[in-house]
Structure formats: structure tokens, C-alpha cells
MIDOSE-1310 file (N, C-alpha, C; in nm, 2 decimals, decimal comma, always signed):
residues 208
mrmk	-0,36/-2,97/+0,94/-0,29/-2,89/+0,84/-0,36/-2,75/+0,84; -0,28/-2,65/+0,81/-0,33/-2,51/+0,81/-0,39/-2,49/+0,67; -0,51/-2,43/+0,67/-0,58/-2,40/+0,55/-0,53/-2,26/+0,49; -0,57/-2,24/+0,36/-0,53/-2,12/+0,30/-0,62/-2,01/+0,36
rhve	-0,56/-1,90/+0,40/-0,63/-1,78/+0,45/-0,64/-1,67/+0,35; -0,75/-1,60/+0,36/-0,77/-1,49/+0,26/-0,78/-1,36/+0,34; -0,71/-1,26/+0,29/-0,71/-1,13/+0,36/-0,70/-1,02/+0,25; -0,78/-0,91/+0,27/-0,78/-0,80/+0,17/-0,74/-0,67/+0,24
isld	-0,64/-0,60/+0,18/-0,60/-0,47/+0,24/-0,62/-0,36/+0,13; -0,70/-0,26/+0,18/-0,72/-0,14/+0,10/-0,63/-0,04/+0,14; -0,55/+0,02/+0,04/-0,45/+0,11/+0,07/-0,43/+0,21/-0,04; -0,36/+0,32/-0,01/-0,31/+0,42/-0,10/-0,16/+0,42/-0,10
lvcv	-0,09/+0,43/-0,21/+0,05/+0,42/-0,22/+0,13/+0,54/-0,18; +0,06/+0,65/-0,15/+0,13/+0,77/-0,10/+0,09/+0,80/+0,05; +0,04/+0,70/+0,11/-0,01/+0,71/+0,25/+0,09/+0,64/+0,34; +0,15/+0,71/+0,43/+0,26/+0,65/+0,52/+0,20/+0,55/+0,61
rcyl	+0,08/+0,57/+0,66/+0,01/+0,47/+0,75/-0,01/+0,34/+0,67; -0,05/+0,36/+0,55/-0,06/+0,24/+0,46/+0,07/+0,16/+0,44; +0,17/+0,24/+0,43/+0,31/+0,17/+0,41/+0,34/+0,09/+0,54; +0,32/+0,16/+0,65/+0,35/+0,09/+0,78/+0,26/-0,04/+0,80
gftr	+0,13/-0,02/+0,77/+0,04/-0,13/+0,79/+0,06/-0,24/+0,69; +0,09/-0,21/+0,57/+0,12/-0,31/+0,47/+0,25/-0,38/+0,50; +0,35/-0,31/+0,55/+0,48/-0,38/+0,59/+0,45/-0,48/+0,70; +0,38/-0,44/+0,80/+0,35/-0,52/+0,91/+0,27/-0,64/+0,87
llra	+0,16/-0,62/+0,79/+0,08/-0,73/+0,75/+0,16/-0,83/+0,66; +0,24/-0,77/+0,57/+0,33/-0,86/+0,49/+0,42/-0,95/+0,57; +0,48/-0,89/+0,68/+0,56/-0,97/+0,76/+0,48/-1,07/+0,84; +0,36/-1,04/+0,88/+0,28/-1,14/+0,95/+0,24/-1,25/+0,85
arhh	+0,21/-1,21/+0,73/+0,18/-1,32/+0,63/+0,30/-1,41/+0,60; +0,42/-1,35/+0,59/+0,54/-1,43/+0,56/+0,57/-1,52/+0,68; +0,54/-1,47/+0,80/+0,56/-1,55/+0,92/+0,47/-1,67/+0,92; +0,34/-1,64/+0,88/+0,24/-1,75/+0,88/+0,28/-1,85/+0,77
rsdg	+0,32/-1,80/+0,66/+0,37/-1,89/+0,55/+0,48/-1,98/+0,59; +0,58/-1,92/+0,66/+0,70/-1,99/+0,70/+0,66/-2,10/+0,81; +0,55/-2,08/+0,87/+0,50/-2,17/+0,98/+0,41/-2,28/+0,92; +0,41/-2,28/+0,78/+0,34/-2,39/+0,72/+0,20/-2,35/+0,66
gevd	+0,16/-2,23/+0,68/+0,03/-2,18/+0,64/+0,04/-2,12/+0,50; -0,08/-2,08/+0,45/-0,09/-2,01/+0,32/-0,17/-1,89/+0,34; -0,13/-1,78/+0,28/-0,21/-1,65/+0,29/-0,23/-1,60/+0,15; -0,35/-1,58/+0,11/-0,39/-1,52/-0,01/-0,42/-1,37/+0,02
mvir	-0,32/-1,28/-0,01/-0,34/-1,14/+0,01/-0,39/-1,07/-0,11; -0,50/-1,00/-0,10/-0,55/-0,92/-0,21/-0,54/-0,77/-0,18; -0,47/-0,70/-0,27/-0,45/-0,56/-0,25/-0,56/-0,48/-0,32; -0,64/-0,40/-0,24/-0,75/-0,32/-0,30/-0,70/-0,18/-0,31
pfqa	-0,74/-0,11/-0,42/-0,69/+0,03/-0,44/-0,78/+0,13/-0,37; -0,72/+0,23/-0,31/-0,79/+0,34/-0,25/-0,71/+0,47/-0,29; -0,78/+0,58/-0,32/-0,72/+0,71/-0,35/-0,77/+0,81/-0,25; -0,67/+0,86/-0,16/-0,71/+0,96/-0,06/-0,75/+1,09/-0,14
epda	-0,68/+1,12/-0,25/-0,71/+1,24/-0,32/-0,71/+1,20/-0,47; -0,83/+1,15/-0,52/-0,84/+1,10/-0,66/-0,82/+1,21/-0,76; -0,83/+1,34/-0,72/-0,82/+1,45/-0,81/-0,68/+1,51/-0,81; -0,59/+1,45/-0,74/-0,45/+1,51/-0,73/-0,39/+1,51/-0,87
psag	-0,31/+1,61/-0,90/-0,25/+1,61/-1,03/-0,14/+1,51/-1,04; -0,11/+1,47/-1,17/+0,00/+1,37/-1,19/+0,14/+1,43/-1,20; +0,15/+1,56/-1,21/+0,28/+1,63/-1,23/+0,37/+1,61/-1,12; +0,32/+1,59/-1,00/+0,40/+1,57/-0,88/+0,44/+1,70/-0,81
eplf	+0,44/+1,71/-0,68/+0,47/+1,82/-0,60/+0,54/+1,77/-0,48; +0,65/+1,84/-0,44/+0,72/+1,80/-0,31/+0,62/+1,78/-0,20; +0,63/+1,67/-0,13/+0,54/+1,65/-0,02/+0,54/+1,75/+0,09; +0,66/+1,80/+0,12/+0,68/+1,90/+0,22/+0,60/+2,03/+0,18
evwr	+0,60/+2,06/+0,05/+0,53/+2,18/+0,00/+0,38/+2,16/+0,02; +0,33/+2,04/+0,00/+0,19/+2,01/+0,02/+0,16/+2,02/+0,17; +0,24/+1,97/+0,25/+0,22/+1,98/+0,40/+0,23/+2,12/+0,45; +0,32/+2,20/+0,39/+0,32/+2,34/+0,44/+0,19/+2,41/+0,41
rtrg	+0,13/+2,38/+0,30/+0,01/+2,44/+0,26/-0,11/+2,39/+0,34; -0,11/+2,26/+0,37/-0,23/+2,20/+0,43/-0,21/+2,18/+0,59; -0,09/+2,17/+0,63/-0,07/+2,15/+0,78/+0,02/+2,25/+0,85; +0,09/+2,33/+0,77/+0,17/+2,44/+0,84/+0,32/+2,41/+0,85
eafv	+0,39/+2,51/+0,86/+0,54/+2,50/+0,87/+0,59/+2,42/+0,99; +0,52/+2,44/+1,10/+0,56/+2,37/+1,23/+0,55/+2,22/+1,21; +0,45/+2,17/+1,14/+0,43/+2,03/+1,12/+0,55/+1,98/+1,03; +0,58/+2,05/+0,93/+0,69/+2,01/+0,84/+0,82/+2,00/+0,91
rqia	+0,85/+2,10/+1,00/+0,97/+2,10/+1,08/+0,98/+1,99/+1,17; +0,86/+1,95/+1,23/+0,86/+1,84/+1,33/+0,89/+1,71/+1,26; +0,83/+1,69/+1,14/+0,85/+1,57/+1,06/+1,00/+1,56/+1,02; +1,05/+1,67/+0,97/+1,18/+1,68/+0,92/+1,29/+1,65/+1,02
sdts	+1,26/+1,68/+1,15/+1,35/+1,66/+1,26/+1,34/+1,52/+1,32; +1,24/+1,45/+1,29/+1,22/+1,31/+1,34/+1,28/+1,21/+1,25; +1,40/+1,17/+1,28/+1,47/+1,07/+1,19/+1,44/+0,93/+1,23; +1,36/+0,91/+1,34/+1,33/+0,78/+1,39/+1,20/+0,71/+1,32
fgva	+1,13/+0,80/+1,25/+1,00/+0,75/+1,20/+1,02/+0,63/+1,10; +0,96/+0,52/+1,13/+0,97/+0,40/+1,04/+1,09/+0,31/+1,07; +1,18/+0,36/+1,15/+1,30/+0,28/+1,18/+1,27/+0,15/+1,25; +1,18/+0,15/+1,34/+1,14/+0,03/+1,41/+1,08/-0,08/+1,32
dgle	+1,03/-0,03/+1,20/+0,97/-0,13/+1,10/+1,07/-0,16/+0,99; +1,20/-0,11/+1,01/+1,30/-0,14/+0,91/+1,29/-0,06/+0,78; +1,21/+0,05/+0,79/+1,19/+0,14/+0,67/+1,28/+0,26/+0,67; +1,32/+0,30/+0,56/+1,40/+0,42/+0,54/+1,31/+0,52/+0,47
lhfe	+1,26/+0,61/+0,55/+1,16/+0,71/+0,50/+1,23/+0,85/+0,48; +1,22/+0,90/+0,36/+1,27/+1,03/+0,32/+1,16/+1,12/+0,27; +1,08/+1,17/+0,37/+0,97/+1,26/+0,33/+1,01/+1,38/+0,25; +1,14/+1,42/+0,27/+1,19/+1,54/+0,20/+1,21/+1,51/+0,05
ralf	+1,21/+1,39/+0,01/+1,23/+1,35/-0,13/+1,10/+1,32/-0,20; +0,99/+1,29/-0,12/+0,87/+1,24/-0,17/+0,80/+1,34/-0,26; +0,75/+1,29/-0,38/+0,67/+1,38/-0,47/+0,53/+1,33/-0,47; +0,44/+1,41/-0,40/+0,30/+1,38/-0,39/+0,24/+1,38/-0,53
tntf	+0,16/+1,28/-0,56/+0,11/+1,27/-0,70/-0,02/+1,19/-0,70; -0,09/+1,19/-0,81/-0,20/+1,10/-0,83/-0,15/+0,95/-0,84; -0,23/+0,87/-0,78/-0,18/+0,73/-0,77/-0,25/+0,63/-0,86; -0,33/+0,68/-0,95/-0,41/+0,59/-1,04/-0,32/+0,50/-1,12
eahr	-0,22/+0,55/-1,18/-0,13/+0,47/-1,26/-0,06/+0,36/-1,18; -0,02/+0,40/-1,06/+0,05/+0,31/-0,97/-0,04/+0,20/-0,93; -0,17/+0,23/-0,90/-0,26/+0,13/-0,86/-0,29/+0,03/-0,98; -0,29/+0,09/-1,10/-0,31/+0,00/-1,21/-0,20/-0,10/-1,23
lvar	-0,08/-0,05/-1,20/+0,04/-0,14/-1,20/+0,03/-0,25/-1,10; -0,02/-0,22/-0,98/-0,04/-0,32/-0,87/-0,14/-0,42/-0,92; -0,25/-0,37/-0,98/-0,35/-0,47/-1,02/-0,30/-0,56/-1,13; -0,22/-0,51/-1,22/-0,15/-0,59/-1,32/-0,06/-0,69/-1,26
asaq	+0,02/-0,64/-1,17/+0,12/-0,73/-1,10/+0,04/-0,84/-1,02; -0,07/-0,81/-0,96/-0,15/-0,90/-0,88/-0,20/-1,02/-0,97; -0,24/-0,98/-1,09/-0,29/-1,08/-1,19/-0,17/-1,17/-1,23; -0,05/-1,13/-1,21/+0,07/-1,21/-1,24/+0,13/-1,27/-1,12
glge	+0,06/-1,26/-1,01/+0,11/-1,32/-0,88/+0,22/-1,24/-0,82; +0,23/-1,11/-0,85/+0,34/-1,03/-0,80/+0,29/-0,90/-0,73; +0,17/-0,91/-0,69/+0,11/-0,79/-0,63/+0,18/-0,74/-0,50; +0,22/-0,83/-0,41/+0,28/-0,79/-0,29/+0,42/-0,73/-0,32
rmae	+0,49/-0,79/-0,41/+0,63/-0,74/-0,44/+0,62/-0,60/-0,51; +0,52/-0,59/-0,60/+0,50/-0,46/-0,67/+0,46/-0,35/-0,57; +0,37/-0,37/-0,48/+0,32/-0,27/-0,39/+0,44/-0,23/-0,30; +0,51/-0,33/-0,25/+0,63/-0,30/-0,17/+0,73/-0,21/-0,24
rlfr	+0,75/-0,24/-0,37/+0,85/-0,16/-0,45/+0,80/-0,02/-0,47; +0,67/+0,00/-0,49/+0,61/+0,13/-0,52/+0,62/+0,22/-0,39; +0,59/+0,16/-0,28/+0,60/+0,23/-0,15/+0,74/+0,28/-0,13; +0,84/+0,19/-0,16/+0,98/+0,23/-0,14/+1,02/+0,34/-0,24
ayft	+0,97/+0,32/-0,36/+1,00/+0,42/-0,47/+0,95/+0,56/-0,43; +0,83/+0,57/-0,36/+0,78/+0,69/-0,32/+0,84/+0,75/-0,20; +0,85/+0,67/-0,09/+0,89/+0,72/+0,04/+1,04/+0,72/+0,06; +1,12/+0,64/-0,02/+1,26/+0,63/+0,00/+1,34/+0,69/-0,11
dgll	+1,30/+0,65/-0,23/+1,37/+0,69/-0,35/+1,33/+0,83/-0,41; +1,22/+0,88/-0,37/+1,17/+1,01/-0,42/+1,13/+1,00/-0,57; +1,08/+0,89/-0,62/+1,05/+0,88/-0,76/+0,90/+0,92/-0,78; +0,88/+0,97/-0,90/+0,74/+1,01/-0,93/+0,66/+0,89/-0,98
isdr	+0,58/+0,84/-0,89/+0,51/+0,71/-0,92/+0,38/+0,72/-1,01; +0,37/+0,84/-1,07/+0,26/+0,86/-1,17/+0,32/+0,86/-1,31; +0,46/+0,87/-1,32/+0,53/+0,88/-1,44/+0,53/+0,74/-1,51; +0,48/+0,73/-1,63/+0,47/+0,59/-1,69/+0,61/+0,53/-1,72
ttla	+0,71/+0,62/-1,76/+0,84/+0,56/-1,78/+0,90/+0,50/-1,65; +0,88/+0,58/-1,54/+0,93/+0,53/-1,41/+0,85/+0,40/-1,37; +0,72/+0,39/-1,40/+0,65/+0,27/-1,36/+0,69/+0,16/-1,45; +0,72/+0,18/-1,58/+0,76/+0,07/-1,66/+0,90/+0,02/-1,61
rlaa	+0,98/+0,10/-1,57/+1,11/+0,05/-1,52/+1,09/-0,03/-1,39; +1,01/+0,02/-1,30/+0,98/-0,05/-1,18/+0,91/-0,18/-1,20; +0,83/-0,19/-1,30/+0,76/-0,31/-1,34/+0,86/-0,41/-1,39; +0,95/-0,37/-1,48/+1,05/-0,46/-1,53/+1,14/-0,51/-1,42
etgv	+1,18/-0,42/-1,33/+1,26/-0,45/-1,21/+1,20/-0,56/-1,13; +1,06/-0,56/-1,12/+0,99/-0,65/-1,03/+0,95/-0,77/-1,11; +0,96/-0,77/-1,24/+0,93/-0,89/-1,32/+0,78/-0,89/-1,37; +0,72/-0,77/-1,37/+0,58/-0,76/-1,42/+0,58/-0,74/-1,57
vaat	+0,51/-0,81/-1,64/+0,50/-0,80/-1,78/+0,40/-0,68/-1,82; +0,45/-0,59/-1,90/+0,38/-0,47/-1,93/+0,25/-0,50/-2,01; +0,14/-0,44/-1,98/+0,02/-0,45/-2,06/-0,08/-0,35/-2,00; -0,12/-0,25/-2,09/-0,22/-0,15/-2,04/-0,32/-0,14/-2,15
dgae	-0,45/-0,15/-2,12/-0,55/-0,13/-2,22/-0,67/-0,07/-2,15; -0,77/-0,04/-2,23/-0,89/+0,02/-2,18/-0,97/-0,06/-2,08; -0,97/-0,19/-2,10/-1,04/-0,28/-2,00/-0,97/-0,27/-1,86; -0,84/-0,26/-1,86/-0,77/-0,25/-1,74/-0,80/-0,12/-1,66
taal	-0,81/-0,02/-1,74/-0,85/+0,11/-1,68/-0,99/+0,11/-1,62; -1,08/+0,06/-1,70/-1,22/+0,05/-1,66/-1,24/-0,03/-1,53; -1,16/-0,14/-1,53/-1,17/-0,23/-1,41/-1,12/-0,16/-1,29; -1,01/-0,09/-1,30/-0,96/-0,02/-1,19/-1,05/+0,09/-1,14
rael	-1,11/+0,17/-1,23/-1,21/+0,27/-1,19/-1,33/+0,20/-1,11; -1,37/+0,09/-1,16/-1,48/+0,02/-1,10/-1,44/-0,03/-0,96; -1,32/-0,08/-0,95/-1,28/-0,13/-0,82/-1,26/-0,01/-0,72; -1,21/+0,10/-0,76/-1,19/+0,22/-0,67/-1,33/+0,26/-0,62
drvr	-1,43/+0,26/-0,71/-1,56/+0,30/-0,67/-1,62/+0,19/-0,57; -1,59/+0,07/-0,60/-1,65/-0,04/-0,51/-1,59/-0,03/-0,37; -1,46/-0,01/-0,36/-1,39/+0,00/-0,23/-1,45/+0,12/-0,15; -1,48/+0,23/-0,21/-1,54/+0,34/-0,14/-1,68/+0,31/-0,09
tlgv	-1,75/+0,23/-0,17/-1,89/+0,19/-0,13/-1,88/+0,10/-0,01; -1,77/+0,04/+0,02/-1,76/-0,05/+0,13/-1,74/+0,03/+0,26; -1,72/+0,16/+0,25/-1,70/+0,24/+0,37/-1,56/+0,27/+0,40; -1,46/+0,23/+0,31/-1,32/+0,27/+0,33/-1,30/+0,42/+0,31
qvdt	-1,24/+0,48/+0,41/-1,22/+0,62/+0,41/-1,07/+0,66/+0,44; -1,04/+0,79/+0,42/-0,90/+0,83/+0,45/-0,85/+0,80/+0,59; -0,94/+0,81/+0,69/-0,90/+0,79/+0,82/-0,91/+0,64/+0,86; -0,94/+0,55/+0,77/-0,95/+0,41/+0,81/-0,85/+0,32/+0,74
vpyv	-0,78/+0,38/+0,64/-0,68/+0,30/+0,57/-0,55/+0,30/+0,65; -0,47/+0,19/+0,64/-0,50/+0,07/+0,57/-0,62/+0,00/+0,63; -0,71/-0,05/+0,55/-0,83/-0,12/+0,59/-0,81/-0,26/+0,56; -0,79/-0,35/+0,66/-0,76/-0,49/+0,64/-0,87/-0,58/+0,68
afeg	-0,93/-0,65/+0,59/-1,04/-0,74/+0,62/-1,00/-0,88/+0,60; -1,01/-0,95/+0,71/-0,97/-1,09/+0,72/-1,09/-1,18/+0,69; -1,07/-1,30/+0,63/-1,17/-1,40/+0,61/-1,22/-1,43/+0,75; -1,35/-1,44/+0,76/-1,41/-1,46/+0,89/-1,48/-1,34/+0,96
gtvl	-1,45/-1,22/+0,90/-1,51/-1,10/+0,95/-1,43/-1,00/+1,03; -1,31/-1,04/+1,07/-1,23/-0,95/+1,14/-1,18/-0,83/+1,05; -1,19/-0,71/+1,10/-1,14/-0,59/+1,03/-1,05/-0,51/+1,12; -0,94/-0,48/+1,07/-0,84/-0,39/+1,14/-0,82/-0,26/+1,06
egaq	-0,85/-0,15/+1,12/-0,83/-0,02/+1,05/-0,71/+0,05/+1,10; -0,64/+0,12/+1,01/-0,52/+0,20/+1,05/-0,40/+0,10/+1,06; -0,29/+0,16/+1,08/-0,17/+0,08/+1,09/-0,16/+0,01/+1,23; -0,19/-0,11/+1,23/-0,19/-0,19/+1,36/-0,05/-0,25/+1,38
peda	-0,02/-0,29/+1,50/+0,11/-0,36/+1,53/+0,11/-0,50/+1,45; +0,23/-0,54/+1,42/+0,24/-0,67/+1,35/+0,17/-0,78/+1,43; +0,18/-0,78/+1,56/+0,12/-0,89/+1,64/-0,03/-0,89/+1,62; -0,09/-0,78/+1,59/-0,24/-0,78/+1,57/-0,27/-0,85/+1,44
yraa	-0,19/-0,83/+1,34/-0,21/-0,90/+1,21/-0,18/-1,05/+1,23; -0,08/-1,08/+1,30/-0,05/-1,22/+1,33/-0,16/-1,29/+1,40; -0,21/-1,22/+1,50/-0,32/-1,28/+1,58/-0,45/-1,30/+1,50; -0,47/-1,21/+1,41/-0,59/-1,23/+1,32/-0,58/-1,34/+1,23
ltal	-0,46/-1,36/+1,17/-0,43/-1,48/+1,09/-0,44/-1,61/+1,17; -0,39/-1,61/+1,29/-0,38/-1,73/+1,37/-0,53/-1,76/+1,41; -0,61/-1,66/+1,44/-0,74/-1,69/+1,49/-0,83/-1,75/+1,38; -0,79/-1,73/+1,25/-0,86/-1,79/+1,14/-0,82/-1,93/+1,11
tpag	-0,71/-1,98/+1,17/-0,66/-2,11/+1,14/-0,71/-2,21/+1,23; -0,79/-2,31/+1,18/-0,85/-2,41/+1,26/-0,74/-2,51/+1,32; -0,77/-2,57/+1,43/-0,67/-2,66/+1,49/-0,68/-2,79/+1,40; -0,57/-2,87/+1,41/-0,57/-2,99/+1,34/-0,47/-3,00/+1,23
């Protein structure tokens, strides 16, 4: 029989590499589950820019300022990005923002057994729908859509801040997310192919 496997993924919800890696890991986990195994996936919060404002700014404007017009035009002209993973990415709609509130929602959803579904919906809200994922009204609607019971208090906020600090002390950085740590010690950094995640899960599974 296959034992329950434990895997932790540290990610930010406005990071496209994290979206790709999460999508592939989630598919690998679903494949593993459909094959009779169990996967306990823990989603750890990471903020690439913890001081980013919550008001929201068009991602293209951020990129023009930080990466230049040529980069924006290159991304805008590439309609194939994400297609191989079945993702519909609209960078021109994305509103770059602080992700603290969104991470808090994922933590709440995880406590209710809905973390994977909530993270998937938030990624889609940001990269496909162009929603402001720092807006509490928007987050409340997405939570209701996903089946997450609303509850926000001081303890929840303090717990998230502590977890964000803890993840950084583990050495997780902007250039290593998504950071996926498998039970047994295997660590995969960056958006790896789905086969790499499947192999890591399979390697952890004892024969018998």
C-alpha cells in the first residue's frame, strides 16, 4: 500500500513561476492520488515584495519601470506562455499588489482543507481575471466561491507574519520560489517539469 506523502511548497501568489510550479505539482499530486496514493500538500507563504502597496498597479507598468519597455513588448507579444500547462495568462490585466491578505486567505482555507483549491483560484484571479487580490471584498467573494468560511482575527494575522518570517529563515528567496520540499529531504527550486514532481513523489513511496 502507498503511504501518505508530505510535501511543502513555498510560493507567492503574484509570481508566475510559482503559478507554473504549483500547477505542475498539483497535477503530480492528483496523479499520485488517482494511482492510490495520498499527498498532504502544505502551502507556505512567501512575499517577493512584502512592502508592495495594496492599492494595486498594472503589472505592465511595474515591468516598464523595473525591466524596460522592450521586456513588456516581448511578453505582450508571446501568446503561448502558459498554454502548455493549460493556463490562460493575461499579464496585461494583472494588478500587482501586496499579497499578505491573499496569503491569509490561503492559510484559512488550508485549515478548512481547501488550501489547494483556494491557491489555485487566487492564481487564476490574478493572472487570468485581472482581479485585485488584496481587496477584502474581492477576497471574500473568492472565499465564498471556493467554500471557505470567513474568519479573520488578530491571531490569524500574527500567525501569518510568524510563518512568513519562518519561511525566509529557511533560506527561501525570490530566485528559488516555488520552493518545494518533499518528505525525505528532496528539494526542487523554481518551476520544474511535472515529471520531476511525479518522480519525487514516487521516490518517496516504498514498495509493497
